C-alpha positions as CSV (number, residue, x, y, z in Angstrom):
1,M,94.4,112.0,63.0
2,R,91.2,112.8,64.9
3,S,90.3,116.4,65.7
4,G,88.7,117.7,68.8
5,D,90.0,118.8,72.1
6,G,89.5,115.6,74.2
7,A,92.0,116.7,76.8
8,R,89.6,116.2,79.7
9,E,86.4,114.4,80.4
10,G,83.1,116.1,80.7
11,S,81.6,117.4,83.9
12,L,81.2,114.9,86.8
13,E,77.6,115.9,87.0
14,D,77.1,114.6,83.4
15,I,78.0,111.1,84.3
16,E,75.0,108.8,83.9
17,V,74.5,106.0,86.5
18,S,72.1,103.1,86.2
19,E,71.7,99.7,87.9
20,P,74.7,97.4,87.3
21,K,74.0,94.6,84.8
22,A,73.1,91.1,85.9
23,W,74.5,89.3,82.8
24,A,77.3,89.7,80.3
25,A,77.7,89.5,76.5
26,G,74.7,88.5,74.4
27,V,73.6,90.5,71.4
28,P,74.7,93.9,73.1
29,G,78.3,92.5,73.3
30,V,78.3,91.8,69.5
31,T,76.7,95.2,68.8
32,H,79.3,97.1,70.8
33,A,82.2,95.2,69.3
34,L,81.1,95.9,65.8
35,K,80.3,99.5,66.5
36,Y,83.7,100.2,67.9
37,S,85.4,98.2,65.2
38,L,83.6,100.0,62.4
39,S,84.5,103.3,63.9
40,E,88.1,102.4,63.4
41,N,88.0,100.5,60.1
42,S,86.0,99.9,57.0
43,P,83.6,96.9,56.9
44,A,85.9,94.9,54.7
45,R,88.9,95.6,56.9
46,T,87.0,94.8,60.0
47,A,85.8,91.5,58.6
48,R,89.4,90.6,57.6
49,T,90.7,91.1,61.1
50,L,87.8,89.5,63.0
51,L,87.6,86.4,60.8
52,G,91.3,85.7,61.3
53,L,91.3,86.5,65.0
54,N,92.4,83.5,67.1
55,Q,92.3,81.2,64.1
56,A,95.2,78.7,63.6
57,D,96.6,80.6,60.6
58,G,95.5,84.1,61.8
59,I,96.2,86.7,64.4
60,D,96.6,85.8,68.0
61,C,94.4,88.3,69.9
62,P,96.6,90.8,71.7
63,G,93.8,91.5,74.2
64,C,94.4,88.8,76.8
65,A,96.1,85.4,77.4
66,W,93.1,83.1,77.5
67,P,93.8,79.9,75.5
68,D,92.1,78.8,72.3
69,P,90.0,75.7,72.2
70,S,91.1,72.8,70.0
71,H,87.9,73.1,67.9
72,R,87.6,76.8,67.1
73,A,84.5,78.6,66.1
74,L,84.4,80.8,63.0
75,N,84.1,83.9,65.3
76,E,86.6,82.9,68.0
77,Y,86.8,86.2,69.8
78,C,85.1,88.3,72.5
79,E,83.8,91.9,72.5
80,N,87.0,93.3,74.0
81,G,89.2,91.2,71.7
82,A,87.4,92.5,68.6
83,K,87.7,96.1,69.9
84,H,91.4,95.7,70.7
85,V,92.5,94.2,67.4
86,N,90.6,96.9,65.4
87,D,91.9,99.6,67.7
88,E,95.3,98.5,66.6
89,A,94.3,98.0,63.0
90,T,92.7,101.5,62.8
91,T,93.1,103.6,59.6
92,Q,93.8,106.7,61.7
93,R,97.5,107.9,61.5
94,V,99.8,110.0,63.6
95,T,102.1,111.8,61.1
96,P,105.0,114.3,61.6
97,Q,102.5,117.1,60.9
98,F,100.6,116.0,64.0
99,F,103.7,116.4,66.1
100,A,104.4,119.8,64.6
101,E,100.9,120.9,65.6
102,H,101.1,119.5,69.2
103,S,103.9,120.3,71.6
104,V,105.0,117.7,74.2
105,A,103.4,119.9,76.9
106,D,100.1,120.0,74.9
107,L,100.1,116.2,74.5
108,D,100.9,115.8,78.2
109,G,97.6,117.6,79.0
110,R,95.5,115.2,76.9
111,S,93.6,112.2,78.2
112,D,94.7,108.6,77.7
113,Q,91.7,108.0,75.5
114,W,92.4,111.0,73.3
115,L,96.1,110.0,72.8
116,N,95.1,106.5,71.8
117,Q,92.4,107.7,69.4
118,Q,94.9,109.6,67.2
119,G,95.9,106.4,65.5
120,R,99.0,104.5,64.5
121,L,102.4,106.0,64.7
122,T,104.1,106.2,61.3
123,E,107.7,107.5,61.5
124,P,110.5,107.7,64.0
125,M,110.4,110.9,66.0
126,V,112.8,112.6,68.4
127,K,112.6,115.3,71.0
128,R,115.9,117.0,71.2
129,P,117.4,118.5,74.4
130,G,115.5,121.7,75.2
131,G,113.0,121.1,72.5
132,S,109.3,121.5,72.8
133,H,108.1,119.2,70.0
134,Y,108.9,115.9,68.6
135,E,110.4,116.0,65.1
136,P,111.2,113.4,62.4
137,I,114.4,111.4,62.5
138,G,115.7,108.7,60.2
139,W,116.0,105.1,61.5
140,D,119.8,105.0,61.1
141,E,120.2,108.2,63.1
142,A,117.7,107.2,65.7
143,L,119.3,103.8,66.4
144,D,122.8,105.3,66.3
145,L,121.7,107.9,68.9
146,V,120.5,105.1,71.2
147,A,123.6,103.0,70.6
148,D,125.9,105.9,71.3
149,E,124.1,106.7,74.5
150,L,124.3,103.1,75.7
151,R,128.0,102.8,74.9
152,G,128.7,106.1,76.7
153,L,127.3,105.0,80.0
154,D,129.7,104.3,82.9
155,S,128.0,100.9,83.3
156,P,125.4,98.9,81.4
157,D,123.5,98.9,84.7
158,E,122.7,102.6,84.1
159,S,120.2,101.4,81.5
160,I,116.8,99.9,81.9
161,F,114.9,97.8,79.3
162,Y,111.1,97.5,80.1
163,T,108.7,95.3,78.2
164,S,105.0,94.6,78.3
165,G,103.3,91.3,77.5
166,R,102.4,92.4,74.0
167,L,105.9,91.4,72.9
168,N,106.1,88.2,70.9
169,N,108.4,85.3,71.8
170,E,110.9,85.9,69.1
171,A,111.4,89.6,69.9
172,A,111.5,88.9,73.6
173,F,114.2,86.3,73.2
174,L,116.3,88.7,71.1
175,L,115.7,91.5,73.6
176,Q,117.0,89.6,76.6
177,L,119.9,88.2,74.5
178,F,120.9,91.7,73.5
179,V,120.5,93.2,77.0
180,R,122.6,90.4,78.5
181,A,125.2,90.6,75.8
182,Y,125.4,94.3,76.5
183,G,126.0,93.5,80.1
184,T,123.0,94.0,82.4
185,N,120.0,92.1,83.8
186,N,117.9,95.2,84.1
187,L,114.8,93.6,82.4
188,P,111.7,94.7,84.3
189,D,108.4,93.8,82.8
190,C,104.7,94.2,83.3
191,S,104.5,90.9,85.2
192,N,106.3,92.7,88.0
193,M,103.1,94.8,88.4
194,C,100.5,92.0,87.9
195,H,101.3,88.3,88.4
196,E,104.7,88.4,90.0
197,S,103.0,87.3,93.2
198,S,101.7,84.3,91.4
199,G,105.1,83.3,90.2
200,S,106.7,83.9,93.6
201,A,104.1,81.8,95.5
202,L,103.9,79.0,93.0
203,G,107.7,78.9,92.7
204,Q,108.1,78.6,96.5
205,T,105.5,75.9,97.0
206,L,105.5,73.9,93.8
207,G,108.8,74.8,92.1
208,V,107.1,76.1,88.9
209,G,105.8,79.7,88.7
210,K,103.0,78.9,86.2
211,G,99.6,77.3,86.3
212,N,99.3,73.7,85.5
213,V,95.8,73.4,84.1
214,S,94.6,73.2,80.5
215,L,91.3,74.3,79.0
216,D,90.1,70.7,79.1
217,D,90.8,70.6,82.8
218,I,88.5,73.7,83.2
219,H,85.8,71.8,81.3
220,Q,86.2,68.7,83.4
221,A,86.4,70.2,86.9
222,D,83.8,69.4,89.5
223,L,84.3,72.8,91.1
224,V,86.1,76.0,89.9
225,F,86.8,78.9,92.2
226,V,87.1,82.2,90.4
227,V,88.8,84.5,92.8
228,G,89.7,88.2,92.5
229,Q,88.9,88.2,88.9
230,N,86.4,89.8,86.4
231,P,86.4,87.6,83.3
232,G,83.5,89.4,81.8
233,S,85.6,92.5,81.0
234,N,89.2,91.3,81.3
235,H,89.2,87.9,79.5
236,P,85.6,87.3,78.3
237,R,86.3,84.1,76.4
238,M,86.8,82.5,79.8
239,L,83.0,82.7,80.2
240,S,82.6,80.2,77.4
241,A,84.9,77.8,79.2
242,L,83.0,78.3,82.5
243,E,79.7,77.7,80.6
244,E,81.1,74.4,79.4
245,T,82.1,73.5,83.0
246,K,78.5,74.1,84.0
247,R,77.1,72.0,81.1
248,N,79.3,69.2,82.2
249,G,77.9,69.3,85.7
250,G,80.6,71.3,87.4
251,R,80.0,74.1,89.9
252,I,81.5,77.5,90.2
253,I,82.1,79.7,93.3
254,A,82.9,83.3,92.6
255,V,84.9,85.3,95.2
256,N,85.0,89.0,94.6
257,P,84.1,92.3,96.4
258,L,81.9,93.3,93.4
259,R,79.2,91.2,92.0
260,E,80.5,91.4,88.4
261,A,78.0,90.8,85.6
262,G,80.1,88.1,83.9
263,L,80.2,86.0,87.1
264,L,76.5,86.1,87.4
265,R,75.1,85.1,84.1
266,F,76.6,84.7,80.6
267,K,74.6,84.9,77.3
268,N,76.9,83.2,74.7
269,P,76.1,85.1,71.5
270,Q,77.1,82.1,69.4
271,K,74.4,79.9,70.9
272,P,70.6,80.3,70.7
273,R,70.2,80.3,74.4
274,G,72.5,83.2,74.6
275,V,70.6,85.2,72.0
276,I,66.9,84.5,72.8
277,G,67.2,82.6,76.1
278,R,68.4,83.4,79.6
279,G,71.9,82.2,79.0
280,T,73.9,80.3,81.6
281,E,74.1,81.1,85.3
282,I,77.8,81.1,86.1
283,A,78.3,81.4,89.8
284,D,76.5,78.8,91.9
285,Q,77.6,80.7,94.9
286,F,78.9,84.3,95.1
287,L,81.1,85.1,98.1
288,Q,81.3,88.9,98.2
289,V,84.4,89.1,100.2
290,R,86.0,92.2,101.6
291,A,89.0,93.5,99.7
292,G,92.0,91.5,101.0
293,G,89.9,88.9,102.8
294,D,90.8,86.0,100.4
295,L,93.6,84.7,102.6
296,A,91.3,84.5,105.6
297,L,88.6,82.7,103.5
298,F,91.0,80.0,102.3
299,Q,92.4,79.6,105.8
300,A,88.9,79.0,107.1
301,L,88.2,76.5,104.3
302,N,91.4,74.7,105.2
303,R,90.5,74.6,108.8
304,L,87.1,73.1,107.9
305,L,88.7,70.4,105.8
306,L,91.0,69.4,108.7
307,E,88.0,69.3,111.0
308,A,86.0,67.2,108.5
309,E,88.8,64.7,108.4
310,D,88.9,64.6,112.2
311,A,85.2,63.8,112.2
312,N,85.5,61.1,109.4
313,P,89.1,59.9,109.4
314,G,90.4,58.7,106.0
315,T,87.5,60.2,104.0
316,V,88.4,63.8,103.4
317,L,92.1,64.4,102.9
318,D,94.3,62.6,100.4
319,H,96.8,61.1,102.9
320,D,98.7,59.1,100.3
321,F,99.4,62.2,98.3
322,I,100.3,64.2,101.3
323,A,102.7,61.5,102.5
324,E,104.4,60.8,99.2
325,H,104.4,64.3,97.5
326,T,104.4,67.0,100.2
327,T,106.3,68.4,103.1
328,G,105.4,70.7,106.0
329,F,101.9,69.4,106.6
330,E,102.0,69.1,110.4
331,E,103.3,72.7,110.8
332,F,100.7,74.0,108.4
333,A,97.9,72.1,110.1
334,A,98.8,73.3,113.6
335,Q,98.9,76.9,112.4
336,V,95.6,76.9,110.5
337,R,93.7,75.2,113.3
338,D,94.4,78.3,115.4
339,V,92.7,80.7,113.0
340,S,89.6,81.9,114.9
341,W,86.1,82.3,113.4
342,D,85.8,85.8,114.8
343,D,88.9,86.9,112.9
344,V,87.8,85.2,109.7
345,L,84.4,86.8,109.7
346,S,85.9,90.2,110.4
347,A,88.5,89.9,107.6
348,T,86.1,88.5,105.0
349,G,82.9,90.3,105.8
350,L,81.1,86.9,105.1
351,T,78.9,84.9,107.4
352,R,79.9,81.5,108.7
353,E,77.0,80.0,106.9
354,E,78.3,81.3,103.6
355,I,81.8,79.8,104.2
356,E,80.3,76.5,105.3
357,E,78.2,76.3,102.2
358,A,81.3,76.7,100.1
359,H,83.0,74.0,102.3
360,R,80.1,71.6,101.5
361,A,80.7,72.2,97.8
362,V,84.3,71.4,98.3
363,L,83.5,68.1,100.1
364,G,81.2,67.2,97.2
365,S,83.9,67.7,94.6
366,K,86.7,65.4,93.5
367,R,88.4,67.7,91.0
368,I,88.9,71.4,92.0
369,I,90.6,74.3,90.2
370,V,91.3,77.7,91.6
371,C,91.6,80.6,89.1
372,W,92.7,84.0,90.2
373,A,94.0,87.3,88.8
374,M,95.1,90.7,90.2
375,G,92.5,90.8,92.9
376,L,94.8,88.5,94.8
377,T,98.3,89.4,93.5
378,Q,98.2,93.2,94.2
379,H,98.0,93.0,97.9
380,R,100.8,93.2,100.4
381,H,99.9,89.7,101.4
382,G,99.3,88.5,97.9
383,V,102.0,85.8,98.0
384,P,100.8,84.3,101.3
385,T,97.2,84.3,99.9
386,I,98.3,82.2,96.9
387,R,100.4,79.9,99.0
388,E,97.2,79.3,101.1
389,I,95.4,78.4,97.9
390,V,98.1,75.9,97.2
391,N,97.6,74.5,100.7
392,F,93.9,74.1,100.0
393,L,94.6,72.1,96.8
394,L,97.4,70.0,98.4
395,L,95.1,68.8,101.1
396,R,93.0,66.7,98.7
397,G,95.6,66.0,96.0
398,D,94.1,68.5,93.6
399,L,97.4,68.9,91.7
400,G,98.8,66.6,89.0
401,R,95.5,65.1,87.9
402,D,92.8,65.9,85.3
403,G,90.4,68.6,86.1
404,A,92.3,70.0,89.1
405,G,95.1,72.5,89.8
406,V,96.2,76.1,89.9
407,C,95.2,78.7,87.3
408,P,96.6,82.2,87.4
409,V,94.9,84.0,84.5
410,R,97.2,86.5,82.7
411,G,95.7,89.6,81.3
412,H,98.4,90.3,78.6
413,S,98.7,88.1,75.5
414,N,102.2,87.0,76.0
415,V,103.3,88.1,79.5
416,Q,103.9,84.4,80.3
417,G,105.8,83.8,77.1
418,D,108.1,86.8,77.7
419,R,109.1,85.4,81.1
420,T,109.7,81.9,79.5
421,M,112.0,83.6,76.9
422,G,114.1,85.2,79.6
423,I,112.5,88.6,80.2
424,W,113.2,88.6,83.9
425,E,115.7,90.5,86.1
426,R,116.4,87.3,88.0
427,M,116.6,84.4,85.5
428,P,118.1,81.3,87.1
429,D,121.6,80.2,86.4
430,A,120.5,77.2,84.4
431,F,119.0,79.5,81.8
432,L,122.0,81.8,81.8
433,D,124.3,78.7,81.4
434,R,122.5,77.5,78.3
435,L,122.5,81.1,76.9
436,A,126.3,81.3,77.5
437,E,126.9,77.9,75.8
438,E,124.7,78.7,72.8
439,F,126.1,82.2,72.1
440,Q,129.6,82.0,73.4
441,F,129.6,84.9,75.9
442,S,129.3,85.3,79.7
443,P,125.9,86.7,80.7
444,P,125.9,88.9,83.8
445,R,124.9,87.0,87.0
446,E,124.0,89.9,89.3
447,H,120.3,90.4,89.5
448,G,118.8,93.4,87.8
449,V,116.0,95.8,88.8
450,D,112.3,95.1,88.6
451,S,109.7,97.8,87.8
452,V,109.6,99.3,91.3
453,A,113.4,99.2,91.7
454,A,113.7,100.7,88.2
455,V,111.8,103.8,89.3
456,R,114.1,104.1,92.4
457,A,117.2,103.8,90.2
458,L,116.0,106.5,87.8
459,R,114.8,108.7,90.7
460,D,118.2,108.4,92.4
461,D,120.2,109.0,89.2
462,R,121.6,105.4,89.3
463,A,120.1,104.9,85.8
464,K,120.1,107.3,82.9
465,V,118.6,105.5,79.9
466,F,115.1,104.0,79.8
467,V,114.0,101.8,76.8
468,G,110.3,100.8,76.8
469,V,109.2,98.1,74.4
470,A,105.5,97.7,73.7
471,G,104.2,99.2,76.9
472,N,103.0,102.3,78.8
473,F,105.2,102.2,81.8
474,V,104.3,105.6,83.1
475,R,100.6,104.8,83.4
476,A,101.1,101.2,84.5
477,M,103.3,102.0,87.5
478,S,102.3,103.1,91.0
479,D,103.1,106.5,92.6
480,S,102.4,108.4,89.4
481,D,104.2,111.6,90.5
482,V,107.3,109.9,91.5
483,T,107.4,107.7,88.4
484,E,106.9,110.6,86.1
485,D,109.6,112.7,87.8
486,A,112.0,109.7,87.6
487,L,111.5,109.3,83.8
488,R,112.0,113.0,83.3
489,R,115.4,112.8,84.9
490,C,116.7,110.4,82.2
491,R,119.3,111.5,79.6
492,L,117.4,109.4,77.1
493,T,113.9,107.8,77.0
494,V,113.0,105.4,74.1
495,Q,109.5,104.1,73.5
496,I,109.0,101.3,70.9
497,S,105.3,101.6,70.2
498,T,102.4,101.2,67.8
499,K,100.2,104.1,69.2
500,L,100.5,107.1,71.3
501,N,100.3,106.9,75.1
502,R,101.2,108.9,78.2
503,S,104.7,107.4,78.3
504,H,105.5,109.4,75.1
505,T,104.7,112.7,76.8
506,V,106.9,112.0,79.9
507,C,110.2,112.5,78.3
508,G,113.9,112.4,79.2
509,E,116.3,115.1,78.1
510,T,116.3,113.4,74.7
511,A,113.3,111.3,73.8
512,L,112.7,108.9,70.9
513,I,109.5,107.3,69.6
514,L,110.2,104.3,67.4
515,P,107.1,103.0,65.6
516,T,106.7,99.3,65.2
517,L,104.4,96.8,63.5
518,G,101.3,95.6,65.3
519,R,100.1,92.1,65.7
520,S,97.6,92.6,62.8
521,D,100.3,93.9,60.4
522,K,101.9,91.7,57.8
523,D,105.6,91.2,58.5
524,V,107.8,90.8,55.4
525,Q,111.6,90.4,55.7
526,A,114.5,89.5,53.4
527,T,113.5,85.8,53.3
528,G,109.8,86.5,52.9
529,E,106.7,86.8,55.1
530,Q,107.3,86.0,58.8
531,F,105.1,84.9,61.7
532,V,105.7,85.2,65.4
533,T,104.6,83.0,68.4
534,V,103.1,83.6,71.8
535,E,102.4,81.6,75.0
536,D,99.0,81.8,76.7
537,S,98.0,81.4,80.3
538,M,98.0,77.6,80.0
539,S,101.4,77.2,78.4
540,E,100.1,76.6,74.9
541,I,102.5,77.9,72.2
542,H,100.9,79.0,68.9
543,A,101.7,81.2,65.9
544,S,100.3,84.6,64.9
545,R,100.3,86.1,61.4
546,G,99.2,89.6,60.5
547,P,97.1,89.9,57.3
548,L,97.1,93.7,56.9
549,A,99.5,96.0,55.0
550,P,101.6,97.9,57.6
551,A,100.3,101.2,58.8
552,S,103.3,102.9,57.2
553,P,106.1,101.8,54.9
554,A,108.5,103.3,57.5
555,L,107.6,100.8,60.2
556,L,110.0,98.2,61.4
557,S,109.1,95.0,63.3
558,E,110.3,94.7,66.9
559,V,112.7,92.0,65.8
560,S,114.2,94.4,63.3
561,I,114.5,97.2,65.8
562,I,116.2,95.0,68.4
563,S,118.5,93.4,65.9
564,R,119.7,96.6,64.4
565,L,120.1,98.3,67.8
566,A,122.2,95.3,69.0
567,R,124.5,95.4,65.9
568,R,125.1,99.1,66.5
569,T,125.6,98.9,70.2
570,L,127.7,95.7,70.5
571,G,129.7,96.2,67.3
572,E,132.4,93.8,66.1
573,S,133.7,93.2,69.6
574,G,130.5,91.7,70.8
575,P,129.6,88.0,70.9
576,P,129.3,86.2,67.6
577,I,125.5,86.6,67.4
578,P,124.0,86.6,63.8
579,W,121.7,89.6,64.3
580,Q,121.2,90.2,60.6
581,E,120.3,86.6,60.0
582,F,117.8,86.7,62.8
583,E,116.1,89.8,61.3
584,D,116.0,88.2,57.9
585,D,114.5,84.9,59.1
586,Y,112.6,84.5,62.4
587,G,112.8,80.7,62.0
588,L,116.5,81.0,62.9
589,I,115.5,82.6,66.2
590,R,113.2,79.7,66.9
591,D,116.0,77.3,66.2
592,R,118.1,79.0,68.9
593,I,115.1,79.1,71.3
594,A,114.8,75.4,70.8
595,R,118.3,74.9,72.0
596,V,118.1,77.2,75.0
597,V,114.6,77.0,76.4
598,P,113.4,73.6,77.7
599,G,110.2,72.4,76.1
600,F,110.8,74.1,72.7
601,E,112.6,71.2,71.1
602,R,111.9,71.1,67.3
603,F,110.2,74.4,67.7
604,N,109.8,75.1,64.0
605,E,108.6,71.6,63.3
606,R,105.9,71.6,66.0
607,I,104.6,75.2,65.7
608,G,102.3,74.4,62.8
609,K,99.6,73.0,65.0
610,G,100.9,74.5,68.2
611,F,102.0,72.6,71.3
612,R,101.9,72.8,75.1
613,L,104.9,73.2,77.2
614,P,105.5,70.4,79.8
615,N,104.8,71.2,83.4
616,P,106.4,68.8,86.0
617,I,103.5,69.4,88.4
618,N,101.3,67.3,86.1
619,A,103.7,64.4,86.6
620,R,103.6,65.1,90.3
621,T,107.2,66.1,90.2
622,Y,108.1,69.3,92.1
623,P,111.4,71.1,91.4
624,T,111.6,72.6,94.9
625,E,114.6,72.3,97.2
626,S,113.0,69.3,98.9
627,G,111.7,67.7,95.7
628,R,108.2,67.9,97.1
629,A,105.3,70.3,97.1
630,M,105.5,72.4,100.2
631,F,102.7,73.3,102.6
632,S,103.3,76.7,104.1
633,C,102.3,78.7,107.2
634,N,100.9,82.0,106.4
635,D,100.2,84.7,109.0
636,F,96.6,85.8,109.3
637,V,95.8,89.2,107.8
638,D,92.7,91.4,108.4
639,L,92.5,94.5,106.2
640,T,89.5,95.9,107.9
641,P,90.1,99.7,107.6
642,P,90.1,102.1,110.6
643,P,87.0,104.1,111.4
644,G,86.3,106.7,108.7
645,H,88.2,104.8,106.0
646,L,87.7,102.3,103.3
647,V,89.9,99.8,101.5
648,L,90.1,100.9,97.8
649,Q,90.9,98.5,94.9
650,S,91.8,99.8,91.5
651,L,90.1,98.1,88.5
652,R,89.5,98.4,84.8
653,S,86.3,99.6,83.2
654,H,84.6,97.4,80.6
655,D,85.7,99.8,77.8
656,Q,89.3,99.7,78.7
657,W,92.4,97.6,77.7
658,N,95.1,97.8,80.4
659,T,96.0,101.4,80.8
660,I,94.0,102.7,77.8
661,P,90.3,103.5,77.9
662,Y,88.4,103.1,74.6
663,A,85.4,105.1,75.9
664,P,84.5,106.8,79.2
665,D,81.9,104.1,79.9
666,D,81.6,100.9,82.0
667,R,78.5,99.3,80.6
668,Y,78.3,96.3,82.9
669,R,78.6,98.4,86.1
670,G,76.1,101.0,84.8
671,I,78.5,103.9,84.4
672,R,78.4,106.1,81.3
673,G,80.2,109.3,80.4
674,G,83.1,109.5,82.9
675,R,85.9,107.6,84.7
676,R,86.5,109.7,87.9
677,I,84.0,107.8,90.0
678,V,84.4,105.8,93.2
679,L,82.1,102.9,93.9
680,V,81.0,102.6,97.6
681,N,78.5,100.5,99.4
682,A,75.4,102.6,100.3
683,A,75.6,101.5,104.0
684,D,79.2,102.7,104.2
685,L,78.2,106.1,102.7
686,A,75.6,106.4,105.4
687,D,78.2,105.6,108.1
688,L,80.6,108.1,106.6
689,Q,77.9,110.7,106.1
690,V,78.8,111.1,102.4
691,A,76.0,111.6,99.9
692,D,75.6,109.6,96.8
693,S,76.6,111.6,93.7
694,S,78.7,114.0,95.8
695,V,82.2,114.9,94.6
696,V,85.1,113.9,96.8
697,D,88.9,113.7,96.9
698,L,90.4,110.2,97.5
699,V,93.1,110.6,100.1
700,S,95.5,107.8,101.2
701,V,98.0,108.1,104.1
702,W,100.7,105.5,104.5
703,H,103.5,104.8,107.0
704,D,105.7,107.4,105.3
705,G,103.4,110.1,106.5
706,V,102.9,111.5,103.0
707,E,99.3,112.3,102.0
708,R,98.5,111.3,98.5
709,R,95.4,112.8,96.9
710,A,93.4,111.9,93.8
711,P,91.1,114.9,93.4
712,G,87.5,115.1,92.0
713,F,85.8,111.8,92.1
714,R,82.0,111.4,91.9
715,V,80.6,109.0,94.5
716,V,78.4,106.2,93.2
717,A,76.4,104.1,95.7
718,Y,77.2,100.5,94.5
719,P,76.7,97.0,95.8
720,T,80.3,96.3,96.7
721,A,81.4,94.5,99.9
722,R,81.1,96.5,103.1
723,G,84.3,98.4,103.9
724,S,85.5,98.2,100.3
725,A,85.5,100.7,97.6
726,A,86.6,100.6,93.9
727,A,87.8,103.2,91.3
728,Y,89.5,103.0,88.0
729,Y,93.2,102.9,87.2
730,P,95.5,104.5,86.1
731,E,93.6,107.4,87.7
732,T,94.2,106.0,91.2
733,N,97.8,104.9,90.7
734,V,98.8,108.2,92.4
735,L,97.4,106.9,95.7
736,V,99.9,103.9,95.9
737,P,103.4,104.8,97.2
738,L,106.3,103.4,95.3
739,D,107.4,101.5,98.5
740,S,104.0,99.9,99.2
741,V,104.6,96.5,97.6
742,A,103.7,92.8,98.1
743,E,106.0,90.8,100.3
744,T,108.5,88.7,98.3
745,S,107.1,89.7,94.8
746,N,107.5,93.5,95.1
747,T,104.3,94.0,93.2
748,P,102.5,97.4,93.9
749,T,99.6,97.1,96.3
750,S,96.9,98.5,94.0
751,K,94.1,96.4,95.5
752,G,94.7,97.3,99.1
753,V,94.7,101.1,99.4
754,V,93.3,102.5,102.7
755,V,91.6,105.8,101.8
756,R,89.2,108.4,103.2
757,L,86.8,110.5,101.3
758,E,87.1,114.2,101.7
759,P,84.9,116.9,100.2
760,A,86.5,117.9,96.9
761,G,89.0,120.7,97.1
762,S,89.5,120.5,100.8
763,G,93.1,119.4,100.7
764,A,96.3,121.2,99.7
765,P,96.0,122.3,96.0
766,G,97.5,119.8,93.6
767,S,99.0,117.6,96.3
768,G,99.5,114.2,94.7
769,S,97.0,114.9,91.9
770,D,97.3,113.1,88.6
């Protein structure tokens, strides 16, 4: 384990601020990746992980869900992927001695970065009722403890099983099978907090809650919109794909409140022009939209397309496609024609000339793709915004043909695969019917709780056991104080993890830490070495094999933990499910997946080279109620804040993976040495009479009348859109009420937080602080 205090960051005055970068990657990206990797591992171990990363017979990068090209380079990874896999493969270890030296209260006062830096968990640990420390516990006793608690509940619905997208397909399939055989659909996951709005909107309009494009489509597109997304930090290999788009003559329009470095220019370190040249300019146009203004932007573009068709009938819209494959066009057209330019310009902060320039690029393109991430999904109107993007693509038939379509980009390596495997509180009856037939039991049909509803259930004592698999629920969820209080009310909390995080310090009456293998660890079971599979953002299924000796001989795989827990919980009276055989041979799990999940036929036979799941959208077949793609009418939204306020969006720093910072720096945005900063346009600071570099509290007030305060943030004058501000999560999660969620999807509204800046310390002490 690492020594040092590390409980808190240094002084806010010590934060160094420089001009934000105008390009991403290049030699500095390679240097930083190697520096961090070598700080965690030896040169030989680092080389072993990196040379196998994203290779056909190697490790699928846990860092994000960007797909792999058909012809892979020797170094097929990005800076953040290299850092992430070596962070997991670290030689640092968390032993029972560490837990003897650090009480739960002590750990609870440490920073997220410090907890992560202590290394890999090595043995099962338990905090007993009334205890102050975790202590060792054997696997049999630990799993019996969980099984006894589950069997003792008044109803299976008093338990909650949360997963993150790090879980592989095989473990995810077994987890949902066990949970449903136990008797509940309480299967919230990280998608509830990120791309649930995408699935909701696409399901409503196209009948399939996934994107339909491939990597080749990105390369072939005439025009790619990159909306509410920062690929330079969150999925950097996307920049290589966008570079290929540009080399093939395509254009790119970036839509984002911040002018992110990766969207400006990319220096590909694997090509000479990326090392000694200027690299590739990514965005042909950068629309610096106000936070939440994307819906208004696409409504304006749709109005312009209708008007262009009026002026030149039969030359702009794809009337044959609209007539044959869609419904609702007339109602949509009437509604969007009424959107006024004054409203659009107010909501977007853009000029009419900027929007009309984008419109001209659209008219000059035959194949258009729209990519997006959480900059769209984490708004109250996130679902309507994505539905409006679907309207935009439907107008010209940009669905179901090469180089065109919808592209939600997932940030977790297998978040899409987990949902395909059945990790969802609302799986359709068709899936449950196949599960029932295959395993000879009756799965529960009543919908379970999502992540927000899970916190409510724990808060209100309607749930008593929380099992977290491969995630950091406490730091991922909104309303930090309410979430932590809810978890502490549990009779039992269980965390199945590779490394320490804040969720281990927020304990129930009894708390277990069950250490598991990582993606980089070799997994050997009774029948020999195993591999697992994942699904990327473009529905490609491929294998992952860890090359390293496990961090401890006491570790179990996630498949093993779930199988053994299922045997103990369900006992002889449970369905005839061969849990031991599944643990011994993961191929047997894949055989069952092939019979339950459409598209996985001959799974074991096809996984060698990988395969892509079919998407009916690409055959212009839409499994909606009408059998057609659906135009929608979406109410106009203007998030312009009231006087004296800003709209705050939460975001990651460059040196961060999901909830875990690797360093207190954000290289591309010019921040070094701290995370409690708030980025605000200099003109807004002047209007608010707030000085650059001053220290403020961020205060949000919602319809519930409760003031939520995140104290002690240094102000940084930054070229963000007027009226918009930005700060890092999870530090700002405290500002988002549990009940502030997106319509339909129930996703927390972390990108649309109305705040005011108050002098530090001016509010009630400790009110809503993290």
